[in-house]
Backbone and ligand atoms as CSV (ligand in chain L), in Angstrom:
chain,resi,resn,atom,element,x,y,z
A,1,MET,N,N,58.654,107.624,99.409
A,1,MET,CA,C,58.034,106.383,99.858
A,1,MET,C,C,56.697,106.177,99.156
A,2,GLY,N,N,56.633,105.157,98.339
A,2,GLY,CA,C,55.367,104.879,97.661
A,2,GLY,C,C,54.840,103.515,98.070
A,3,ILE,N,N,53.708,103.150,97.480
A,3,ILE,CA,C,53.205,101.805,97.732
A,3,ILE,C,C,53.136,101.068,96.410
A,4,GLU,N,N,53.467,99.823,96.478
A,4,GLU,CA,C,53.479,99.032,95.263
A,4,GLU,C,C,52.690,97.756,95.449
A,5,TRP,N,N,52.068,97.333,94.382
A,5,TRP,CA,C,51.391,96.037,94.388
A,5,TRP,C,C,52.426,94.942,94.548
A,6,ARG,N,N,52.088,93.938,95.315
A,6,ARG,CA,C,52.975,92.769,95.393
A,6,ARG,C,C,52.095,91.512,95.281
A,7,ASP,N,N,52.677,90.446,94.767
A,7,ASP,CA,C,51.889,89.243,94.480
A,7,ASP,C,C,51.230,88.650,95.718
A,8,SER,N,N,51.843,88.895,96.885
A,8,SER,CA,C,51.257,88.328,98.107
A,8,SER,C,C,49.887,88.939,98.409
A,9,LEU,N,N,49.571,90.055,97.746
A,9,LEU,CA,C,48.262,90.685,97.961
A,9,LEU,C,C,47.180,90.087,97.062
A,10,SER,N,N,47.599,89.241,96.137
A,10,SER,CA,C,46.632,88.672,95.193
A,10,SER,C,C,45.637,87.768,95.906
A,11,ILE,N,N,44.353,87.922,95.544
A,11,ILE,CA,C,43.360,87.004,96.119
A,11,ILE,C,C,43.007,85.909,95.104
A,12,GLY,N,N,43.673,85.938,93.975
A,12,GLY,CA,C,43.487,84.877,92.988
A,12,GLY,C,C,42.304,85.085,92.056
A,13,VAL,N,N,41.674,86.245,92.145
A,13,VAL,CA,C,40.574,86.576,91.229
A,13,VAL,C,C,41.029,87.817,90.467
A,14,GLU,N,N,41.254,87.645,89.183
A,14,GLU,CA,C,41.893,88.704,88.411
A,14,GLU,C,C,41.161,90.048,88.467
A,15,ALA,N,N,39.840,89.987,88.321
A,15,ALA,CA,C,39.066,91.241,88.302
A,15,ALA,C,C,39.225,92.009,89.616
A,16,ILE,N,N,39.203,91.286,90.715
A,16,ILE,CA,C,39.342,91.939,92.029
A,16,ILE,C,C,40.777,92.423,92.215
A,17,ASP,N,N,41.734,91.594,91.846
A,17,ASP,CA,C,43.144,92.009,91.942
A,17,ASP,C,C,43.377,93.295,91.147
A,18,ASN,N,N,42.788,93.367,89.972
A,18,ASN,CA,C,42.968,94.578,89.153
A,18,ASN,C,C,42.362,95.810,89.822
A,19,GLN,N,N,41.230,95.624,90.475
A,19,GLN,CA,C,40.631,96.752,91.191
A,19,GLN,C,C,41.520,97.177,92.360
A,20,HIS,N,N,42.073,96.198,93.055
A,20,HIS,CA,C,42.988,96.521,94.161
A,20,HIS,C,C,44.231,97.263,93.637
A,21,LYS,N,N,44.722,96.798,92.495
A,21,LYS,CA,C,45.901,97.461,91.890
A,21,LYS,C,C,45.581,98.914,91.585
A,22,GLU,N,N,44.394,99.125,91.030
A,22,GLU,CA,C,43.973,100.481,90.678
A,22,GLU,C,C,43.883,101.358,91.941
A,23,LEU,N,N,43.286,100.808,92.983
A,23,LEU,CA,C,43.157,101.568,94.237
A,23,LEU,C,C,44.541,101.938,94.788
A,24,LEU,N,N,45.435,100.949,94.824
A,24,LEU,CA,C,46.770,101.217,95.367
A,24,LEU,C,C,47.516,102.235,94.520
A,25,SER,N,N,47.344,102.155,93.213
A,25,SER,CA,C,48.081,103.110,92.369
A,25,SER,C,C,47.540,104.537,92.561
A,26,ARG,N,N,46.249,104.649,92.861
A,26,ARG,CA,C,45.690,105.991,93.123
A,26,ARG,C,C,46.217,106.562,94.442
A,27,PHE,N,N,46.335,105.699,95.449
A,27,PHE,CA,C,46.887,106.156,96.726
A,27,PHE,C,C,48.383,106.470,96.567
A,28,ASP,N,N,49.038,105.698,95.724
A,28,ASP,CA,C,50.454,105.943,95.457
A,28,ASP,C,C,50.647,107.329,94.827
A,29,LYS,N,N,49.708,107.679,93.962
A,29,LYS,CA,C,49.757,109.005,93.332
A,29,LYS,C,C,49.695,110.096,94.396
A,30,LEU,N,N,48.844,109.867,95.394
A,30,LEU,CA,C,48.717,110.849,96.478
A,30,LEU,C,C,50.036,110.966,97.250
A,31,LEU,N,N,50.640,109.816,97.546
A,31,LEU,CA,C,51.911,109.840,98.283
A,31,LEU,C,C,52.980,110.580,97.482
A,32,ASN,N,N,53.006,110.337,96.185
A,32,ASN,CA,C,53.989,111.028,95.347
A,32,ASN,C,C,53.712,112.524,95.287
A,33,ALA,N,N,52.418,112.856,95.199
A,33,ALA,CA,C,52.051,114.276,95.152
A,33,ALA,C,C,52.458,114.975,96.455
A,34,CYS,N,N,52.326,114.261,97.564
A,34,CYS,CA,C,52.709,114.831,98.864
A,34,CYS,C,C,54.189,115.216,98.861
A,35,GLN,N,N,54.996,114.336,98.279
A,35,GLN,CA,C,56.446,114.599,98.236
A,35,GLN,C,C,56.761,115.842,97.414
A,36,GLU,N,N,55.861,116.112,96.453
A,36,GLU,CA,C,56.081,117.292,95.603
A,36,GLU,C,C,55.339,118.510,96.123
A,37,GLY,N,N,54.744,118.369,97.309
A,37,GLY,CA,C,53.989,119.480,97.894
A,37,GLY,C,C,52.663,119.737,97.209
A,38,LYS,N,N,52.135,118.690,96.537
A,38,LYS,CA,C,50.873,118.861,95.807
A,38,LYS,C,C,49.771,117.950,96.356
A,39,GLY,N,N,49.893,117.625,97.630
A,39,GLY,CA,C,48.974,116.677,98.263
A,39,GLY,C,C,47.525,117.135,98.255
A,40,ILE,N,N,47.307,118.412,98.506
A,40,ILE,CA,C,45.923,118.906,98.598
A,40,ILE,C,C,45.195,118.747,97.260
A,41,ALA,N,N,45.847,119.146,96.186
A,41,ALA,CA,C,45.224,119.024,94.860
A,41,ALA,C,C,44.952,117.557,94.531
A,42,GLU,N,N,45.902,116.689,94.865
A,42,GLU,CA,C,45.737,115.273,94.533
A,42,GLU,C,C,44.671,114.619,95.405
A,43,LEU,N,N,44.537,115.084,96.643
A,43,LEU,CA,C,43.492,114.508,97.505
A,43,LEU,C,C,42.109,114.798,96.923
A,44,LYS,N,N,41.941,115.967,96.366
A,44,LYS,CA,C,40.652,116.301,95.735
A,44,LYS,C,C,40.343,115.301,94.622
A,45,VAL,N,N,41.350,115.003,93.833
A,45,VAL,CA,C,41.201,114.043,92.736
A,45,VAL,C,C,40.875,112.651,93.298
A,46,LEU,N,N,41.607,112.267,94.329
A,46,LEU,CA,C,41.420,110.934,94.915
A,46,LEU,C,C,40.019,110.783,95.516
A,47,LEU,N,N,39.559,111.799,96.211
A,47,LEU,CA,C,38.236,111.701,96.846
A,47,LEU,C,C,37.131,111.543,95.804
A,48,LEU,N,N,37.253,112.284,94.723
A,48,LEU,CA,C,36.264,112.161,93.644
A,48,LEU,C,C,36.284,110.751,93.051
A,49,PHE,N,N,37.483,110.250,92.860
A,49,PHE,CA,C,37.649,108.906,92.308
A,49,PHE,C,C,37.067,107.850,93.253
A,50,LEU,N,N,37.438,107.945,94.531
A,50,LEU,CA,C,37.011,106.926,95.497
A,50,LEU,C,C,35.508,106.876,95.655
A,51,GLU,N,N,34.902,108.036,95.640
A,51,GLU,CA,C,33.453,108.121,95.836
A,51,GLU,C,C,32.700,107.128,94.944
A,52,GLU,N,N,33.134,107.019,93.708
A,52,GLU,CA,C,32.477,106.088,92.785
A,52,GLU,C,C,33.091,104.694,92.820
A,53,TYR,N,N,34.404,104.698,92.750
A,53,TYR,CA,C,35.107,103.436,92.522
A,53,TYR,C,C,34.957,102.443,93.666
A,54,VAL,N,N,34.984,102.976,94.876
A,54,VAL,CA,C,34.929,102.112,96.036
A,54,VAL,C,C,33.584,101.368,96.114
A,55,HIS,N,N,32.529,102.037,95.688
A,55,HIS,CA,C,31.216,101.382,95.682
A,55,HIS,C,C,31.195,100.232,94.677
A,56,THR,N,N,31.716,100.503,93.505
A,56,THR,CA,C,31.783,99.460,92.474
A,56,THR,C,C,32.623,98.288,92.966
A,57,HIS,N,N,33.772,98.616,93.533
A,57,HIS,CA,C,34.690,97.573,93.981
A,57,HIS,C,C,34.084,96.716,95.097
A,58,PHE,N,N,33.538,97.368,96.103
A,58,PHE,CA,C,32.957,96.611,97.221
A,58,PHE,C,C,31.761,95.787,96.742
A,59,ARG,N,N,30.975,96.361,95.855
A,59,ARG,CA,C,29.809,95.646,95.335
A,59,ARG,C,C,30.254,94.369,94.592
A,60,ASP,N,N,31.292,94.485,93.784
A,60,ASP,CA,C,31.810,93.328,93.049
A,60,ASP,C,C,32.323,92.254,94.011
A,61,GLU,N,N,33.060,92.715,95.013
A,61,GLU,CA,C,33.633,91.768,95.979
A,61,GLU,C,C,32.524,91.067,96.770
A,62,GLU,N,N,31.531,91.830,97.162
A,62,GLU,CA,C,30.431,91.245,97.945
A,62,GLU,C,C,29.592,90.289,97.092
A,63,ALA,N,N,29.427,90.628,95.822
A,63,ALA,CA,C,28.656,89.750,94.920
A,63,ALA,C,C,29.373,88.406,94.769
A,64,LEU,N,N,30.685,88.465,94.695
A,64,LEU,CA,C,31.498,87.256,94.586
A,64,LEU,C,C,31.324,86.390,95.838
A,65,GLN,N,N,31.295,87.033,96.978
A,65,GLN,CA,C,31.134,86.309,98.247
A,65,GLN,C,C,29.761,85.656,98.329
A,66,LYS,N,N,28.760,86.378,97.881
A,66,LYS,CA,C,27.398,85.824,97.908
A,66,LYS,C,C,27.305,84.619,96.985
A,67,LEU,N,N,27.912,84.766,95.825
A,67,LEU,CA,C,27.894,83.691,94.837
A,67,LEU,C,C,28.483,82.403,95.396
A,68,HIS,N,N,29.529,82.560,96.208
A,68,HIS,CA,C,30.214,81.387,96.771
A,68,HIS,C,C,29.758,81.076,98.190
A,69,ARG,N,N,28.679,81.705,98.602
A,69,ARG,CA,C,28.153,81.508,99.967
A,69,ARG,C,C,29.258,81.605,101.009
A,70,TYR,N,N,29.980,82.687,100.931
A,70,TYR,CA,C,31.120,82.900,101.840
A,70,TYR,C,C,30.620,83.070,103.275
A,71,PRO,N,N,31.097,82.231,104.194
A,71,PRO,CA,C,30.564,82.293,105.564
A,71,PRO,C,C,30.879,83.601,106.306
A,72,GLU,N,N,31.916,84.305,105.866
A,72,GLU,CA,C,32.272,85.549,106.578
A,72,GLU,C,C,31.743,86.806,105.874
A,73,TYR,N,N,30.742,86.587,105.038
A,73,TYR,CA,C,30.185,87.694,104.258
A,73,TYR,C,C,29.798,88.896,105.123
A,74,GLU,N,N,29.053,88.661,106.193
A,74,GLU,CA,C,28.529,89.773,107.001
A,74,GLU,C,C,29.648,90.604,107.633
A,75,SER,N,N,30.628,89.933,108.222
A,75,SER,CA,C,31.705,90.687,108.878
A,75,SER,C,C,32.578,91.394,107.840
A,76,HIS,N,N,32.712,90.767,106.688
A,76,HIS,CA,C,33.498,91.395,105.619
A,76,HIS,C,C,32.785,92.660,105.115
A,77,LYS,N,N,31.483,92.514,104.927
A,77,LYS,CA,C,30.693,93.661,104.469
A,77,LYS,C,C,30.730,94.806,105.493
A,78,ALA,N,N,30.734,94.431,106.762
A,78,ALA,CA,C,30.780,95.454,107.823
A,78,ALA,C,C,32.067,96.277,107.712
A,79,GLU,N,N,33.149,95.625,107.331
A,79,GLU,CA,C,34.421,96.349,107.141
A,79,GLU,C,C,34.307,97.350,105.989
A,80,HIS,N,N,33.660,96.913,104.926
A,80,HIS,CA,C,33.468,97.815,103.779
A,80,HIS,C,C,32.625,99.028,104.183
A,81,ILE,N,N,31.584,98.759,104.973
A,81,ILE,CA,C,30.707,99.848,105.413
A,81,ILE,C,C,31.502,100.850,106.258
A,82,TYR,N,N,32.390,100.319,107.099
A,82,TYR,CA,C,33.221,101.195,107.932
A,82,TYR,C,C,34.051,102.135,107.054
A,83,PHE,N,N,34.651,101.581,106.012
A,83,PHE,CA,C,35.481,102.404,105.121
A,83,PHE,C,C,34.631,103.484,104.444
A,84,ILE,N,N,33.459,103.076,103.976
A,84,ILE,CA,C,32.572,104.039,103.303
A,84,ILE,C,C,32.177,105.166,104.263
A,85,GLU,N,N,31.932,104.807,105.517
A,85,GLU,CA,C,31.581,105.834,106.506
A,85,GLU,C,C,32.733,106.815,106.733
A,86,GLN,N,N,33.944,106.277,106.821
A,86,GLN,CA,C,35.115,107.150,107.018
A,86,GLN,C,C,35.291,108.079,105.816
A,87,LEU,N,N,35.067,107.523,104.649
A,87,LEU,CA,C,35.196,108.305,103.427
A,87,LEU,C,C,34.136,109.414,103.379
A,88,LYS,N,N,32.923,109.053,103.767
A,88,LYS,CA,C,31.825,110.033,103.788
A,88,LYS,C,C,32.130,111.167,104.757
A,89,LYS,N,N,32.679,110.803,105.919
A,89,LYS,CA,C,33.028,111.792,106.941
A,89,LYS,C,C,34.059,112.778,106.394
A,90,LEU,N,N,35.054,112.202,105.753
A,90,LEU,CA,C,36.119,113.017,105.171
A,90,LEU,C,C,35.559,113.932,104.087
A,91,LYS,N,N,34.685,113.378,103.268
A,91,LYS,CA,C,34.075,114.143,102.181
A,91,LYS,C,C,33.231,115.302,102.750
A,92,ALA,N,N,32.473,114.994,103.792
A,92,ALA,CA,C,31.622,116.026,104.400
A,92,ALA,C,C,32.486,117.154,104.968
A,93,GLU,N,N,33.574,116.769,105.627
A,93,GLU,CA,C,34.482,117.767,106.220
A,93,GLU,C,C,35.122,118.640,105.147
A,94,THR,N,N,35.583,117.996,104.087
A,94,THR,CA,C,36.273,118.764,103.047
A,94,THR,C,C,35.293,119.606,102.233
A,95,ASP,N,N,34.064,119.132,102.105
A,95,ASP,CA,C,33.048,119.939,101.411
A,95,ASP,C,C,32.746,121.198,102.214
A,96,LYS,N,N,32.773,121.040,103.536
A,96,LYS,CA,C,32.416,122.144,104.419
A,96,LYS,C,C,33.538,123.179,104.523
A,97,SER,N,N,34.750,122.673,104.767
A,97,SER,CA,C,35.819,123.633,105.051
A,97,SER,C,C,36.968,123.628,104.045
A,98,GLY,N,N,36.829,122.838,102.978
A,98,GLY,CA,C,37.903,122.766,101.995
A,98,GLY,C,C,38.950,121.731,102.393
A,99,VAL,N,N,39.714,121.285,101.425
A,99,VAL,CA,C,40.747,120.276,101.695
A,99,VAL,C,C,41.966,120.946,102.311
A,100,SER,N,N,42.432,120.394,103.420
A,100,SER,CA,C,43.630,120.947,104.056
A,100,SER,C,C,44.673,119.837,104.232
A,101,THR,N,N,45.848,120.236,104.649
A,101,THR,CA,C,46.933,119.271,104.868
A,101,THR,C,C,46.508,118.201,105.870
A,102,HIS,N,N,45.731,118.628,106.850
A,102,HIS,CA,C,45.243,117.701,107.861
A,102,HIS,C,C,44.474,116.532,107.215
A,103,HIS,N,N,43.668,116.851,106.203
A,103,HIS,CA,C,42.895,115.802,105.525
A,103,HIS,C,C,43.795,114.869,104.715
A,104,VAL,N,N,44.849,115.440,104.177
A,104,VAL,CA,C,45.803,114.625,103.412
A,104,VAL,C,C,46.474,113.621,104.359
A,105,VAL,N,N,46.886,114.116,105.508
A,105,VAL,CA,C,47.546,113.260,106.500
A,105,VAL,C,C,46.578,112.183,106.978
A,106,GLU,N,N,45.352,112.608,107.243
A,106,GLU,CA,C,44.331,111.661,107.707
A,106,GLU,C,C,44.078,110.562,106.665
A,107,THR,N,N,44.051,110.944,105.417
A,107,THR,CA,C,43.821,109.969,104.341
A,107,THR,C,C,44.956,108.956,104.284
A,108,ASN,N,N,46.171,109.454,104.387
A,108,ASN,CA,C,47.316,108.542,104.348
A,108,ASN,C,C,47.372,107.658,105.584
A,109,ASN,N,N,47.050,108.246,106.733
A,109,ASN,CA,C,47.135,107.484,107.986
A,109,ASN,C,C,45.984,106.520,108.157
A,110,MET,N,N,44.825,106.932,107.713
A,110,MET,CA,C,43.631,106.162,108.006
A,110,MET,C,C,43.151,105.324,106.817
A,111,LEU,N,N,42.784,105.980,105.722
A,111,LEU,CA,C,42.203,105.250,104.589
A,111,LEU,C,C,43.208,104.294,103.952
A,112,LEU,N,N,44.416,104.778,103.736
A,112,LEU,CA,C,45.419,103.930,103.093
A,112,LEU,C,C,45.809,102.762,104.008
A,113,LYS,N,N,45.954,103.079,105.292
A,113,LYS,CA,C,46.313,102.038,106.255
A,113,LYS,C,C,45.214,100.964,106.290
A,114,TRP,N,N,43.972,101.429,106.316
A,114,TRP,CA,C,42.830,100.499,106.319
A,114,TRP,C,C,42.886,99.614,105.075
A,115,LEU,N,N,43.094,100.248,103.938
A,115,LEU,CA,C,43.067,99.531,102.665
A,115,LEU,C,C,44.137,98.433,102.619
A,116,LEU,N,N,45.341,98.795,103.007
A,116,LEU,CA,C,46.431,97.816,102.975
A,116,LEU,C,C,46.165,96.668,103.937
A,117,ASN,N,N,45.673,97.020,105.101
A,117,ASN,CA,C,45.362,96.017,106.108
A,117,ASN,C,C,44.213,95.109,105.633
A,118,HIS,N,N,43.214,95.729,105.055
A,118,HIS,CA,C,42.038,94.982,104.586
A,118,HIS,C,C,42.414,94.016,103.450
A,119,ILE,N,N,43.172,94.519,102.496
A,119,ILE,CA,C,43.557,93.656,101.368
A,119,ILE,C,C,44.452,92.513,101.856
A,120,SER,N,N,45.429,92.869,102.701
A,120,SER,CA,C,46.409,91.846,103.081
A,120,SER,C,C,45.854,90.836,104.083
A,121,LYS,N,N,44.788,91.191,104.794
A,121,LYS,CA,C,44.242,90.220,105.758
A,121,LYS,C,C,42.857,89.714,105.348
A,122,VAL,N,N,41.890,90.615,105.317
A,122,VAL,CA,C,40.491,90.211,105.113
A,122,VAL,C,C,40.249,89.693,103.690
A,123,ASP,N,N,40.802,90.390,102.711
A,123,ASP,CA,C,40.588,89.948,101.329
A,123,ASP,C,C,41.395,88.700,100.987
A,124,THR,N,N,42.579,88.577,101.570
A,124,THR,CA,C,43.353,87.364,101.266
A,124,THR,C,C,42.722,86.139,101.952
A,125,THR,N,N,42.041,86.347,103.071
A,125,THR,CA,C,41.296,85.249,103.698
A,125,THR,C,C,40.180,84.797,102.762
A,126,LEU,N,N,39.542,85.771,102.144
A,126,LEU,CA,C,38.518,85.464,101.139
A,126,LEU,C,C,39.148,84.686,99.974
A,127,GLY,N,N,40.311,85.152,99.547
A,127,GLY,CA,C,41.006,84.493,98.445
A,127,GLY,C,C,41.309,83.034,98.754
A,128,LYS,N,N,41.734,82.773,99.988
A,128,LYS,CA,C,42.042,81.390,100.389
A,128,LYS,C,C,40.785,80.535,100.357
A,129,PHE,N,N,39.696,81.123,100.810
A,129,PHE,CA,C,38.416,80.396,100.797
A,129,PHE,C,C,38.023,80.043,99.359
A,130,LEU,N,N,38.152,81.035,98.473
A,130,LEU,CA,C,37.768,80.803,97.078
A,130,LEU,C,C,38.642,79.733,96.432
A,131,LYS,N,N,39.935,79.748,96.781
A,131,LYS,CA,C,40.841,78.731,96.226
A,131,LYS,C,C,40.458,77.349,96.726
A,132,SER,N,N,40.074,77.266,98.002
A,132,SER,CA,C,39.701,75.966,98.571
A,132,SER,C,C,38.410,75.424,97.965
A,133,GLU,N,N,37.631,76.310,97.392
A,133,GLU,CA,C,36.366,75.937,96.741
A,133,GLU,C,C,36.596,75.267,95.403
A,134,ASN,N,N,37.734,75.638,94.771
A,134,ASN,CA,C,37.960,75.149,93.405
A,134,ASN,C,C,38.572,73.745,93.377
L,1,FE2,FE,FE,37.083,93.477,100.891
């Protein structure tokens, strides 16, 4: 069971869509690694990647919202902050006690679920707003 990009997830801004594609493909790698019993090693890779990439991605998305005076900017940003906090918590735990299967499961259940939900609802709402602006 993997995850795939689908056009319904597009927010109509190519740069953001490409970042979302990249994020989903990284999570897909984790799901595939899990099937091969290599989830722990892949989670280490994913956490390192997310630490940087997610900041860049959220910053780009928020800058776009500011540029267009998006009325839901604050609540949207709050969602991003929530994700960053969850990621930080996970990072702190794994730094302290090492990556375990529990963390892999948590990442799939929590971070991936959040991401899919966020892209398909909150980001597509942003996409609709941006389209209505044009
Ligand atoms: Fe977002």
